[in-house]
N, CA, C and O atoms as a GROMACS GRO file, in nm:
protein
  308
    1MET      N    1   7.839  10.207   9.444
    1MET     CA    2   7.947  10.124   9.396
    1MET      C    3   7.904  10.047   9.270
    1MET      O    4   7.990  10.006   9.192
    2ALA      N    5   7.776  10.028   9.249
    2ALA     CA    6   7.728   9.950   9.136
    2ALA      C    7   7.769  10.013   9.003
    2ALA      O    8   7.798   9.942   8.907
    3ASN      N    9   7.772  10.145   8.996
    3ASN     CA   10   7.811  10.212   8.872
    3ASN      C   11   7.961  10.204   8.847
    3ASN      O   12   8.004  10.220   8.733
    4ILE      N   13   8.040  10.180   8.948
    4ILE     CA   14   8.184  10.177   8.934
    4ILE      C   15   8.231  10.045   8.874
    4ILE      O   16   8.318  10.045   8.786
    5ASP      N   17   8.178   9.935   8.920
    5ASP     CA   18   8.222   9.802   8.878
    5ASP      C   19   8.111   9.732   8.801
    5ASP      O   20   8.056   9.632   8.847
    6LYS      N   21   8.079   9.784   8.683
    6LYS     CA   22   7.966   9.731   8.606
    6LYS      C   23   7.989   9.588   8.558
    6LYS      O   24   7.894   9.512   8.544
    7ARG      N   25   8.114   9.550   8.534
    7ARG     CA   26   8.143   9.415   8.484
    7ARG      C   27   8.181   9.319   8.597
    7ARG      O   28   8.220   9.206   8.570
    8ASN      N   29   8.171   9.363   8.722
    8ASN     CA   30   8.199   9.281   8.840
    8ASN      C   31   8.339   9.221   8.841
    8ASN      O   32   8.358   9.109   8.888
    9LYS      N   33   8.435   9.294   8.790
    9LYS     CA   34   8.574   9.248   8.789
    9LYS      C   35   8.632   9.245   8.930
    9LYS      O   36   8.718   9.161   8.959
   10LEU      N   37   8.588   9.334   9.016
   10LEU     CA   38   8.642   9.339   9.152
   10LEU      C   39   8.594   9.224   9.238
   10LEU      O   40   8.652   9.198   9.344
   11ASP      N   41   8.489   9.155   9.196
   11ASP     CA   42   8.443   9.037   9.269
   11ASP      C   43   8.545   8.923   9.262
   11ASP      O   44   8.547   8.835   9.348
   12GLU      N   45   8.629   8.926   9.159
   12GLU     CA   46   8.730   8.822   9.140
   12GLU      C   47   8.848   8.838   9.235
   12GLU      O   48   8.933   8.749   9.244
   13GLU      N   49   8.855   8.950   9.304
   13GLU     CA   50   8.965   8.982   9.397
   13GLU      C   51   9.101   8.965   9.329
   13GLU      O   52   9.184   8.884   9.371
   14VAL      N   53   9.122   9.043   9.224
   14VAL     CA   54   9.245   9.036   9.146
   14VAL      C   55   9.360   9.113   9.211
   14VAL      O   56   9.477   9.089   9.179
   15PHE      N   57   9.328   9.204   9.302
   15PHE     CA   58   9.431   9.283   9.370
   15PHE      C   59   9.462   9.226   9.508
   15PHE      O   60   9.372   9.181   9.579
   16THR      N   61   9.589   9.228   9.544
   16THR     CA   62   9.634   9.195   9.679
   16THR      C   63   9.738   9.299   9.718
   16THR      O   64   9.787   9.374   9.634
   17TYR      N   65   9.770   9.303   9.847
   17TYR     CA   66   9.872   9.397   9.892
   17TYR      C   67   9.952   9.337  10.005
   17TYR      O   68   9.912   9.241  10.070
   18GLU      N   69  10.069   9.397  10.027
   18GLU     CA   70  10.159   9.355  10.134
   18GLU      C   71  10.219   9.480  10.196
   18GLU      O   72  10.263   9.571  10.125
   19VAL      N   73  10.221   9.485  10.329
   19VAL     CA   74  10.281   9.597  10.401
   19VAL      C   75  10.413   9.550  10.461
   19VAL      O   76  10.417   9.448  10.530
   20THR      N   77  10.521   9.624  10.435
   20THR     CA   78  10.653   9.587  10.487
   20THR      C   79  10.675   9.649  10.625
   20THR      O   80  10.594   9.727  10.673
   21LYS      N   81  10.788   9.612  10.687
   21LYS     CA   82  10.822   9.664  10.820
   21LYS      C   83  10.834   9.816  10.820
   21LYS      O   84  10.796   9.882  10.917
   22ASP      N   85  10.888   9.871  10.711
   22ASP     CA   86  10.906  10.017  10.704
   22ASP      C   87  10.784  10.088  10.645
   22ASP      O   88  10.793  10.201  10.598
   23LEU      N   89  10.668  10.019  10.648
   23LEU     CA   90  10.538  10.070  10.607
   23LEU      C   91  10.528  10.108  10.460
   23LEU      O   92  10.453  10.198  10.423
   24LYS      N   93  10.604  10.040  10.376
   24LYS     CA   94  10.583  10.052  10.233
   24LYS      C   95  10.473   9.952  10.197
   24LYS      O   96  10.463   9.845  10.258
   25VAL      N   97  10.393   9.986  10.098
   25VAL     CA   98  10.284   9.899  10.056
   25VAL      C   99  10.310   9.855   9.913
   25VAL      O  100  10.324   9.938   9.823
   26PHE      N  101  10.316   9.724   9.892
   26PHE     CA  102  10.328   9.668   9.759
   26PHE      C  103  10.190   9.622   9.716
   26PHE      O  104  10.125   9.546   9.788
   27ILE      N  105  10.144   9.668   9.600
   27ILE     CA  106  10.013   9.628   9.549
   27ILE      C  107  10.035   9.538   9.428
   27ILE      O  108  10.112   9.571   9.337
   28TYR      N  109   9.966   9.425   9.428
   28TYR     CA  110   9.979   9.324   9.323
   28TYR      C  111   9.848   9.308   9.248
   28TYR      O  112   9.741   9.322   9.307
   29TRP      N  113   9.858   9.281   9.121
   29TRP     CA  114   9.743   9.248   9.037
   29TRP      C  115   9.770   9.112   8.977
   29TRP      O  116   9.864   9.095   8.900
   30LYS      N  117   9.687   9.015   9.012
   30LYS     CA  118   9.704   8.876   8.968
   30LYS      C  119   9.846   8.826   8.995
   30LYS      O  120   9.904   8.755   8.913
   31GLY      N  121   9.900   8.863   9.110
   31GLY     CA  122  10.030   8.814   9.153
   31GLY      C  123  10.149   8.894   9.101
   31GLY      O  124  10.263   8.866   9.138
   32LYS      N  125  10.126   8.992   9.016
   32LYS     CA  126  10.235   9.074   8.962
   32LYS      C  127  10.237   9.208   9.034
   32LYS      O  128  10.134   9.274   9.047
   33ARG      N  129  10.355   9.247   9.082
   33ARG     CA  130  10.363   9.375   9.153
   33ARG      C  131  10.341   9.489   9.054
   33ARG      O  132  10.407   9.498   8.951
   34ILE      N  133  10.247   9.575   9.089
   34ILE     CA  134  10.209   9.686   9.001
   34ILE      C  135  10.263   9.818   9.051
   34ILE      O  136  10.312   9.899   8.972
   35THR      N  137  10.255   9.841   9.182
   35THR     CA  138  10.299   9.969   9.235
   35THR      C  139  10.348   9.955   9.378
   35THR      O  140  10.317   9.858   9.447
   36ILE      N  141  10.424  10.054   9.421
   36ILE     CA  142  10.474  10.060   9.558
   36ILE      C  143  10.433  10.196   9.615
   36ILE      O  144  10.459  10.300   9.553
   37LEU      N  145  10.371  10.195   9.730
   37LEU     CA  146  10.333  10.319   9.798
   37LEU      C  147  10.423  10.337   9.920
   37LEU      O  148  10.454  10.240   9.990
   38SER      N  149  10.464  10.460   9.944
   38SER     CA  150  10.544  10.488  10.063
   38SER      C  151  10.507  10.627  10.115
   38SER      O  152  10.442  10.706  10.046
   39GLY      N  153  10.551  10.655  10.235
   39GLY     CA  154  10.526  10.786  10.294
   39GLY      C  155  10.379  10.811  10.322
   39GLY      O  156  10.308  10.724  10.372
   40LYS      N  157  10.334  10.933  10.288
   40LYS     CA  158  10.196  10.971  10.314
   40LYS      C  159  10.096  10.887  10.237
   40LYS      O  160   9.987  10.858  10.286
   41LEU      N  161  10.134  10.847  10.116
   41LEU     CA  162  10.042  10.764  10.036
   41LEU      C  163  10.017  10.629  10.102
   41LEU      O  164   9.904  10.580  10.104
   42SER      N  165  10.123  10.569  10.156
   42SER     CA  166  10.104  10.438  10.221
   42SER      C  167  10.025  10.454  10.351
   42SER      O  168   9.942  10.370  10.384
   43ASP      N  169  10.050  10.561  10.425
   43ASP     CA  170   9.974  10.586  10.548
   43ASP      C  171   9.824  10.600  10.518
   43ASP      O  172   9.741  10.542  10.587
   44LYS      N  173   9.792  10.676  10.415
   44LYS     CA  174   9.654  10.698  10.376
   44LYS      C  175   9.590  10.566  10.330
   44LYS      O  176   9.476  10.535  10.365
   45PHE      N  177   9.665  10.489  10.251
   45PHE     CA  178   9.616  10.360  10.201
   45PHE      C  179   9.586  10.265  10.316
   45PHE      O  180   9.479  10.204  10.320
   46ILE      N  181   9.679  10.253  10.410
   46ILE     CA  182   9.663  10.161  10.523
   46ILE      C  183   9.542  10.199  10.608
   46ILE      O  184   9.466  10.112  10.651
   47SER      N  185   9.523  10.327  10.632
   47SER     CA  186   9.409  10.369  10.714
   47SER      C  187   9.277  10.341  10.642
   47SER      O  188   9.179  10.306  10.708
   48LYS      N  189   9.271  10.355  10.510
   48LYS     CA  190   9.148  10.327  10.436
   48LYS      C  191   9.119  10.178  10.428
   48LYS      O  192   9.005  10.135  10.445
   49ILE      N  193   9.221  10.100  10.401
   49ILE     CA  194   9.202   9.957  10.374
   49ILE      C  195   9.161   9.880  10.499
   49ILE      O  196   9.094   9.777  10.489
   50GLN      N  197   9.200   9.928  10.616
   50GLN     CA  198   9.167   9.858  10.741
   50GLN      C  199   9.018   9.856  10.769
   50GLN      O  200   8.968   9.762  10.831
   51LEU      N  201   8.946   9.956  10.723
   51LEU     CA  202   8.803   9.967  10.750
   51LEU      C  203   8.716   9.919  10.635
   51LEU      O  204   8.594   9.922  10.645
   52ALA      N  205   8.777   9.874  10.527
   52ALA     CA  206   8.703   9.843  10.405
   52ALA      C  207   8.654   9.698  10.401
   52ALA      O  208   8.717   9.608  10.456
   53SER      N  209   8.542   9.680  10.334
   53SER     CA  210   8.494   9.545  10.303
   53SER      C  211   8.583   9.489  10.192
   53SER      O  212   8.660   9.564  10.131
   54PRO      N  213   8.574   9.360  10.164
   54PRO     CA  214   8.660   9.304  10.058
   54PRO      C  215   8.643   9.373   9.922
   54PRO      O  216   8.742   9.398   9.854
   55LYS      N  217   8.521   9.403   9.882
   55LYS     CA  218   8.500   9.469   9.752
   55LYS      C  219   8.550   9.613   9.756
   55LYS      O  220   8.608   9.661   9.659
   56GLU      N  221   8.527   9.682   9.867
   56GLU     CA  222   8.579   9.818   9.881
   56GLU      C  223   8.731   9.818   9.879
   56GLU      O  224   8.793   9.909   9.823
   57ALA      N  225   8.792   9.717   9.940
   57ALA     CA  226   8.938   9.705   9.940
   57ALA      C  227   8.990   9.688   9.798
   57ALA      O  228   9.093   9.746   9.762
   58GLN      N  229   8.920   9.610   9.716
   58GLN     CA  230   8.959   9.594   9.576
   58GLN      C  231   8.954   9.727   9.503
   58GLN      O  232   9.043   9.758   9.424
   59LEU      N  233   8.851   9.806   9.529
   59LEU     CA  234   8.837   9.936   9.466
   59LEU      C  235   8.948  10.031   9.511
   59LEU      O  236   9.004  10.105   9.430
   60ILE      N  237   8.980  10.030   9.639
   60ILE     CA  238   9.087  10.115   9.692
   60ILE      C  239   9.220  10.079   9.625
   60ILE      O  240   9.296  10.168   9.586
   61MET      N  241   9.248   9.949   9.611
   61MET     CA  242   9.372   9.906   9.546
   61MET      C  243   9.372   9.942   9.398
   61MET      O  244   9.476   9.981   9.344
   62ALA      N  245   9.258   9.929   9.332
   62ALA     CA  246   9.249   9.965   9.190
   62ALA      C  247   9.278  10.114   9.171
   62ALA      O  248   9.350  10.153   9.079
   63LYS      N  249   9.222  10.197   9.258
   63LYS     CA  250   9.246  10.341   9.248
   63LYS      C  251   9.391  10.375   9.279
   63LYS      O  252   9.448  10.466   9.218
   64ALA      N  253   9.451  10.304   9.373
   64ALA     CA  254   9.590  10.332   9.409
   64ALA      C  255   9.687  10.296   9.297
   64ALA      O  256   9.793  10.357   9.285
   65THR      N  257   9.652  10.196   9.216
   65THR     CA  258   9.740  10.157   9.106
   65THR      C  259   9.731  10.252   8.990
   65THR      O  260   9.822  10.257   8.906
   66GLY      N  261   9.625  10.328   8.982
   66GLY     CA  262   9.608  10.420   8.869
   66GLY      C  263   9.560  10.346   8.746
   66GLY      O  264   9.509  10.234   8.755
   67ASN      N  265   9.575  10.407   8.633
   67ASN     CA  266   9.526  10.352   8.507
   67ASN      C  267   9.639  10.277   8.438
   67ASN      O  268   9.697  10.326   8.342
   68PHE      N  269   9.671  10.158   8.487
   68PHE     CA  270   9.783  10.084   8.431
   68PHE      C  271   9.740   9.988   8.322
   68PHE      O  272   9.824   9.949   8.241
   69LYS      N  273   9.614   9.947   8.318
   69LYS     CA  274   9.568   9.848   8.221
   69LYS      C  275   9.485   9.919   8.114
   69LYS      O  276   9.381   9.978   8.144
   70HIS      N  277   9.533   9.913   7.991
   70HIS     CA  278   9.469   9.987   7.883
   70HIS      C  279   9.396   9.898   7.783
   70HIS      O  280   9.331   9.950   7.692
   71GLY      N  281   9.403   9.767   7.798
   71GLY     CA  282   9.331   9.678   7.709
   71GLY      C  283   9.414   9.623   7.595
   71GLY      O  284   9.366   9.538   7.520
   72ASN      N  285   9.537   9.670   7.580
   72ASN     CA  286   9.620   9.619   7.470
   72ASN      C  287   9.727   9.523   7.519
   72ASN      O  288   9.817   9.488   7.443
   73GLU      N  289   9.718   9.479   7.645
   73GLU     CA  290   9.813   9.385   7.698
   73GLU      C  291   9.780   9.245   7.649
   73GLU      O  292   9.663   9.212   7.628
   74LYS      N  293   9.882   9.164   7.632
   74LYS     CA  294   9.860   9.025   7.589
   74LYS      C  295   9.809   8.943   7.707
   74LYS      O  296   9.856   8.959   7.820
   75ASP      N  297   9.715   8.858   7.680
   75ASP     CA  298   9.660   8.769   7.782
   75ASP      C  299   9.727   8.633   7.762
   75ASP      O  300   9.700   8.565   7.664
   76ASN      N  301   9.813   8.594   7.854
   76ASN     CA  302   9.891   8.472   7.840
   76ASN      C  303   9.816   8.349   7.889
   76ASN      O  304   9.866   8.278   7.976
   77LYS      N  305   9.700   8.324   7.836
   77LYS     CA  306   9.622   8.207   7.877
   77LYS      C  307   9.640   8.094   7.780
   77LYS      O  308   9.582   7.987   7.797
   0.00000   0.00000   0.00000
């Protein structure tokens, strides 16, 4: 895992998720909804995330969101 998160961004726990009654999974990045998983994808996600450590869970959520952050987004700080 050390080679995957070289800048330790996943230590900040920027990803969160929520599972709905109908087993849809909403994944958030810094409080903003990024993606919705349903069907087989949500089933697979839920089974993986239940057994994961906090850092592994961050990696699973990062992979599930895909490549959404390209570096050209404005930082509203």
